[in-house]
TIZA-635680 format. One record per residue: residue in one letter; x, y, z of N, C-alpha, C in turn. Coordinates in steps of 0.001 Angstrom, whole numbers, padded with zeros to 6 digits, always signed. Atoms other than C-alpha are relative to their C-alpha. Layout:
N
AXYZXYZXYZ;...
This chain:
147
X+001103-000021+000851-166060+022679+079906-000716-001242+000024;X+000444+001069-000331-166762+019274+080299-000740-000527+001332;X+000668-000190-001334-167808+019714+083873-001308+000575-000022;X+001276-000906+000094-170626+022267+083056-001003-000924-000927;X+000665+000946+000621-171921+019385+080738-000820-001033+000796;X+000506+000980-000662-172144+016957+082933-000692+000448+001228;X+000976-000396-001194-173508+019199+085845-001401+000035-000496;X+000968-000084+000837-176219+019801+083313-000912-001041-000019;X+000535+001119+000347-176812+016404+082576-000864-000611+001489;X+000322+000502-001220-176994+015305+086327-001261+000852+000271;X+001168-000644-000656-179151+017843+087380-001575-000207-000870;X+001040+000636+000697-181716+016880+084461-000359-001189+000260;X+000535+001537-000491-181811+013404+085329-000489+000261+001509;X+000667+000024-001322-182311+014219+088898-001320+000527-000013;X+001568-000556+000195-185406+016602+088049-001155-000982-000635;X+000765+001270+000754-186734+013814+085597-000228-000984+001255;X+000456+001187-000778-186524+011089+088631-000599+000490+001229;X+001357-000725-001331-188404+013566+091153-001062+000078-000722;X+001570-000289+000649-191280+014305+088470-000116-001327-000182;X+000124+001320+000008-190973+010479+087870-000651-000398+001606;X+000398+000576-001450-191538+009693+091798-001364+000753+000311;X+001675-000709-000265-194476+012504+091981-001104-000473-000939;X+001145+000509+001046-196275+010929+089073-000274-001265+000803;X+000190+001717-000564-196049+007270+090589-000408+000299+001619;X+000814+000092-001281-197113+008788+093965-001304+000358-000282;X+001686-000864+000531-200397+010795+092058-000516-001531-000301;X+001068+001360+000535-201239+007159+090499-000446-000977+001059;X+000359+000906-001196-200902+005236+093611-000973+000736+000752;X+001262-000945-000856-202948+007918+095540-001176-000161-001073;X+001233+000249+000397-205470+007669+092871-000630-001537-000127;X+000443+001331+000004-205765+003832+092638-000322-000381+001399;X+000491+000083-001444-205970+003945+096472-001508+000371+000232;X+001522-000570-000337-208939+006322+096527-000941-000982-000729;X+001140+000601+000507-210540+004302+093819-000066-001327+000607;X+000430+001333-000935-210032+000821+095985-000761+000334+000748;X+000896-000617-001133-211187+002660+098809-001242+000112-000061;X+001523-000180+000149-214262+003983+097325-001000-001280-000494;X+000959+001457+000748-215606+000657+095497+000388-001017+000713;X-000117+001603-000921-213774-002279+097196-000022-000255+001229;X-000055-000090-001457-213346-001503+100895-001583-000161+000707;X+001376+000391-000090-217118-001188+101185-000485-001139+000084;X+000574+001526+000502-217983-004457+099550+000686-000915+000887;X-000853+000802-001040-215240-005939+101727-000508+000239+001656;X+000320-000235-001260-216497-004675+105035-001362-000359-000316;X+001800+000601+000341-220226-005476+103657+000258-001738+000424;X-000002+001264-000031-218932-009267+103253+000504-000270+001514;X-000554+000059-001427-217132-009077+106492-001192-000215+001165;X+001501+000347-000972-220618-008552+108465-000487-000582-000229;X+000538+001227-000002-222481-010872+106914+000569-001015+000189;X-000540+001403-000196-220040-013614+107560-000362+000530+001752;X+000248-000145-001349-220423-012183+111178-001106-000229+000432;X+001096+000108-000247-223968-012397+111225-000154-001533+000104;X-000084+001413+000097-223552-015856+109662+000077-000941+001103;X-000780+000691-000732-221208-017077+111979-001283-000375+001580;X+001073-000119-001172-223705-015944+115025-001161-001108+000072;X+001174+000787+000421-226637-017887+113158+000561-001456+000331;X-000954+001332+000299-224279-021081+112820-000033-000307+001726;X-000229+000419-001484-223628-021000+116636-001124-000276+000507;X+001388+000350-000158-227409-020736+117312-000260-001194-000248;X+000565+001629+000438-228133-023684+115461+000639-000874+000257;X-000689+001115-000499-225335-025796+116605-000610-000203+001359;X+000205+000243-001299-226468-025100+120168-001522-000524-000032;X+000975+000442-000228-230028-025817+119312-000295-001721-000398;X-000512+001191+000444-228782-029159+117575+000509-000896+000658;X-000686+001020-000575-226737-030412+120060-001185-000006+001745;X+000897-000129-001425-229690-029495+122536+000194+000717+001082;X-000490-000888-001192-228135-026845+124563-001000+001171+000147;X+001214-001238-000314-231322-024510+125527+000773+001226+000318;X-000914-001379-000488-228993-022152+127629+000735+000758-000884;X-000585-000522+000868-226805-021380+124961-000559+000437-001107;X+000998-000609+001091-229454-021101+122250-000866+001229+000235;X+000799-001011-000513-231523-018818+124362+001108+001135+000089;X-001008-001308-000087-228289-016488+125020+000020+001092-001669;X-000203-000608+001181-228360-015728+121234-001392+000681-000083;X+001139-000626+000526-232014-014370+121131-000115+001282+001124;X+000327-001239-000277-233135-010702+121468-001647-000025+000880;X+000971-000007-000565-235956-009928+123509-001281+000083-000662;X+001212+000130+000658-238596-009794+120698-000115-001517-000341;X-000210+001514+000217-237351-013596+119669-000738-000800+001055;X+000158+000666-001400-237685-014434+123128-001481-000117+000152;X+001657-000528+000102-241504-013136+123045-000745-001227-000826;X+000290+000751+001103-241784-014974+119939+000008-001271+000151;X-000402+001921-000620-240403-018648+121322-000896-000014+001299;X+001147+000305-000630-242756-017854+124263-001445-000074-000246;X+001296-000129+000552-245593-017466+122215-000196-001145-000896;X+000017+001193+000639-244939-020834+120444+000142+000300-001565;X+000046-000468+001443-244325-018928+116890+001533-001020-000388;X-001008+001231+000951-240766-021695+116217-000063-000637+001376;X-000384+001066-001041-239563-024181+118355+001432+000081+000151;X-001475-000010-000309-235976-023989+119932+000816-001331-000262;X-000964+001800+000136-235065-027975+120463-001246-000474-000526;X+001134+000507+000894-237008-030139+118277+000380-001119-000549;X-000784+001010+000687-234664-033023+117775+000605+000336-001177;X-000489+000002+001722-232899-031659+114776+001662-000423+000131;X-001246+000512+000475-229783-033185+113340+000885+000639-000959;X-001087-000753+001208-228509-030811+110640-000991+001120-000408;X+000710-001029+000852-229648-027635+108624+000948+000503-001137;X-000616-000300+001153-229042-026095+105548-000590+001721-000157;X+000185-001306+000191-228517-022317+104805-000594+000251-001741;X+000446+000064+001334-230703-021596+101770+000315+001473-000615;X-000119-001127+000635-230233-018030+101292+000106+001259+001100;X-000495-001335-001054-229090-014266+102922-000580+000845-000656;X+000564-001267+000649-230414-010928+102269+000311+001009+000940;X-000097-001043-001118-229135-007621+103967-001387+001001-000077;X+001336-000985-000564-232320-005505+105356+000289+001239-000002;X-000448-001819-000136-230411-002295+106465+001122-000272+000863;X-001613-000090-000818-227003-001526+108347-000440-000987+001218;X+000154+001128-001138-226641-004368+110822-001199-000840+000230;X+001280+000856+000214-229681-006440+109705+000275-000974-000987;X+000302+001016+000868-230034-009625+107883-000733-000845+000260;X+000993+001122+000044-232518-012208+107036+000987-001017-000685;X-000620+001229+000545-231456-015748+106651-001080-001011-000297;X+001023+000913-000171-233586-018550+105390+000739-001153+000272;X-000867+001555-000659-232474-022143+107285-000929-001055-000631;X+000961+001388-000012-233925-025502+106624+000542-000530+001068;X-000429+000973-001030-233756-027411+109504-000741-001428-000011;X+000059+001041-000072-233837-031051+109758-000575-000801+000892;X-000024+000558-001588-235130-033462+112554+000660-001173-000408;X-000559+001578+000279-233516-036831+113169-000960-000621-000348;X+000819+000952+000818-234500-039566+111148-000981+000319-000848;X+000621-000379+001291-235857-037435+108489-001737+000156+000712;X+001495-000135-000594-239592-037060+110793-000499+001125-001254;X+000896-001302+000376-240019-033420+109264+001031+000835-000034;X-000876-001090-000054-237988-030421+108350-000970+001060-000177;X+000730-001286-000046-238744-026592+108891+000735+000897-000762;X-000776-000752+000632-238086-024112+106770-000188+001618+001023;X-000149-001569-000504-237219-020511+108921+000567+001248-000725;X-000455-001168+000464-236759-017082+108128+000544+000608+001551;X-000891-000610-001188-234119-015869+110698+000188+001470-000206;X-000739-001547-000091-233465-012021+111463+001028+000177+000824;X-001275-000191-000924-230348-011088+112782+000227+001567+000010;X-000581-001632-000159-229540-007693+114262+001249+000113+000991;X-001101+000059-000531-226245-006458+115525+000024+000991+001021;X+000160-000514-001083-226267-005259+119109+001266+000078+000645;X-001532-000176-000485-223014-003915+120799+001332-000790-000641;X-000753+000711+000752-221001-005331+118246+000095-001719-000185;X+000198+001395+000170-222521-008970+118166-001559+000014-000698;X+001362+000315+000694-225139-010323+116074-000813-001221+001029;X+000781+000763-000630-228261-011743+117622-001034-000170-000525;X+001089+000302+000516-231385-013520+116701-001092+000927+000509;X+000915-000945+000266-234169-010851+115992-001505-000427+000181;X+001481+000717+000254-237140-013195+115079+000511-001049-000847;X-000060+001477+001046-237552-016441+113492-001328-000206-000150;X+001278+000310+000370-240436-017276+111579-000250-001291-000731;X+000072+001262+000743-241533-020415+110252-000441+000171-001523;X+000415-000113+001597-241699-020387+106429-001030-001180-000517;X+000874+000758+000599-244179-022395+104245+000582-000794-000703;
């Protein structure tokens, strides 16, 4: 008779453990879906912005170092046309820069506000740089001089 009670107790404990496991899996699934819908897109957005910012920094460093070929490699056709029309200066004795702000314009497009400083503090330029993603890489699509 003791064997029957023990078997029922073991069976109840097993069912209870299985139910707890399913409840735990359900809770973890719910948390994952919540994180996936809220936090993963925000994280992906930050990664994209950092990728655009990284390309911008490489472009600016090439300008500071006086490496015209490398700097031109970051320009799209519209930005090259702006350069050829004299709308901005690619190399002008820059020694440093400050990134003042950024804004997402649309999917795979960002606007950055950059302050460029010339050697010896002669003057500084405020530039509004539009970055666009082409084939997985960010490029300079437009550079406008700010006020």
